[in-house]
C-alpha positions, 0 to 999 in steps of 0.5 A, a space after each residue: 845105339 842099342 843096349 846089349 843084354 846078357 841073357 845067360 852065362 855058363 861054364 865048365 868046372 876047371 880041371 887040373 891042367 896036367 896031361 894024364 892027371 886032370 879030369 879034362 885032360 883027355 877031353 878034346 878042347 872043342 868038346 869042352 867048349 861045345 859043352 858050354 855052347 850047348 848048355 846056353 842054347 838048351 837052357 834058353 831054347 834057342 834057334 841056333 840058326 839065328 845066332 849071328 856069331 860064336 866068338 871064342 878066345 883061346 891062348 894057344 890056337 894050334 894043335 887041337 885048339 887050332 882051326 877056328 875052335 869057335 866054329 868047330 865047337 859050335 858044329 860039335 854042339 849041334 848048332 845049325 850050319 848058319 851059326 858061324 864062329 871066329 876065334 881070337 887071342 888077346 892072351 889072358 884077356 881073350 875070353 873077356 875080349 870075345 864078350 866085349 866084341 859081342 857086346 859091340 856087335 849088338 850095341 852097333 845094331 849089326 848083330 842081335 844074338 851072339 855067344 861069346 866066351 873062351 876055352 883053354 886046355 892047358 893040359 893040351 898046351 903043355 904037350 906041344 913043343 915050345 915055339 920060341 925061347 919062352 919070350 913073348 916077342 917070338 924072337 923078333 929082335 927089333 921088337 925086343 930092342 924096343 920092348 924087352 918083355 920077360 916072363 909074366 911070373 918074373 913081371 909079377 915079382 918085379 912089380 911086387 919089388 917096385 911096389 913094396 909088396 912083401 912075401 907075407 902080403 901075397 901069401 895072405 891074399 892067396 890064403 884068403 882066395 882059398 878060404 873064399 873059394 872053399 866057402 863058395 863051393 860049399 854053399 853052392 855059389 857057383 851052381 847056377 852057371 856050372 855045367 857038367 862035362 861028359 866024355 864021348 862015351 857018356 860018362 862024367 868027365 868032371 862035375 866039380 872044381 878040381 883045383 882048389 886046395 881048401 887045406 891051405 895054410 899060411 905055414 904051408 904057403 910060407 914053406 914054398 920056394 919062389 917059382 921064378 927065382 931060378 928061371 930069372 937067371 937061367 939061360 933061355 937059348 944057346 946065346 945065353 939070353 936070360 930074363 934077368 938081362 931083359 929086365 935090366 934093359 928097362 930096370 938096370 941094377 934092380 934086385 928082385 924080391 922073388 915072392 910068387 910061387 905055385 901057391 900065390 899064382 894062378 892055377 894051371 887048369 882046363 876049362 871053358 866059359 860062355 856068355 849069351 848076349 842079345 839085343 833088347 828087340 831080339 830078346 823081347 821078340 823071343 821071350 828071352 829074359 835078360 839078367 843084365 845090361 852091359 853098361 860099358 866095355 874098354 881095353 887099356 894098354 900099359 907097360 909091356 915090360 911090366 905086363 900086368 899093370 893094365 887092369 887099373 887103367 882099363 877099369 878107369 876107362 870103362 868107368 869113364 865111358 859109363 859115366 860112373 865112379 867106383 862108388 857106383 860099383 857093388 862087386 869087382 872081379 879081377 883075375 888073380 894071375 899073380 897075387 900082386 895083380 889084385 893087390 896093386 889094383 885095390 891099392 891104386 884104386 882104393 877099393 875095399 877088399 871085401 868087394 873084390 873076388 868075393 868067391 875067391 879067384 884064380 889062385 884057388 880055382 885056376 886060370 884057363 887062359 882063354 876062358 877066364 874072362 868069360 868065366 869071371 863075368 858069369 861069376 860076377 853076375 851070379 853073385 850080384 843076383 845072389 846078394 841082390 846087388 846091382 852093378 859089377 866090374 870085371 877086368 884082367 891083365 893080359 900079356 903085352 901089357 893089356 887089359 879088357 874091362 866090362 861093367 854090367 848092371 842087373 836088369 
């Protein structure tokens, strides 16, 4: 089996995901993704006719993000017609799954050069009509009877309750995410991967992170009202269905301590990220310098009723496939979908917090659903190089109780 080499990684800045307010909200999602694809091609002097595929994750594949956004973005980037594309949806795990599939294609020998990543214009998604009651099962009553799945924020609060994490615990992690992100931005830690997004008229749409709140304090966080408490008991449809009813089907009589709010949950943003992967043979033949090899990829499932707990099992699965232990891992990126996710991950796996999300995470920087997995792979690689370290692991939770994971090693 061949190795899969990471040649490069790039991403856009993340813009506030509110239509008419964020800097990327009026940029077509295809253009946001094509910005990253074009940068990867130009930075590495690629013959785009030789790209075997462009794989893109996206969580809301309808409206402007429908019609195979991977192929449309590749065409928008000016790629040769031979460079095909396909899009996928594993919810928040979409971007990392795209990269993992690219790695599998190269490792198997079926492909030699693949671009993979993802995009999400959450501004765009917010303008579209709701297609269900706000329940992930899309009104499939049979599935609901087997796996009653509530809102992801409710799941975050439920996990915090079951695991004993307090409001102070989650707020402390949120504050540290903001502090680390502010330090990283001030010191240019993201500059290597960051590419400017331009409007169609050539003017700059966004060239910096728009979401972080470096002025955040514990006092400010503690003053915020829980975001999911009212939602928990509010009717979702004309039949009076509530998330409370869904939760109590699995956890009868549970009293949730609602600890998550806008300040300790991932930010709603727009953005894209991409990773360029090649076989060693192709890279050597075309003078492409590898930055890392992919040691292992994995995907794990866990309780869909809790939704957010699969990153730990996914990390363990990837480590087993690589024949490694956590002591072999220098840095870890785990998406901060909600503060409880990295808290549980670190406690369950007994990970030193100083190795996790060292430049902050999605609480400070935002979480563009389909793109985040690819973005954090690039962030991980950049930081391994900056610190002259060797090996990193990245993972993130996805709806339905899933999580992809990847282990990379610098070359």
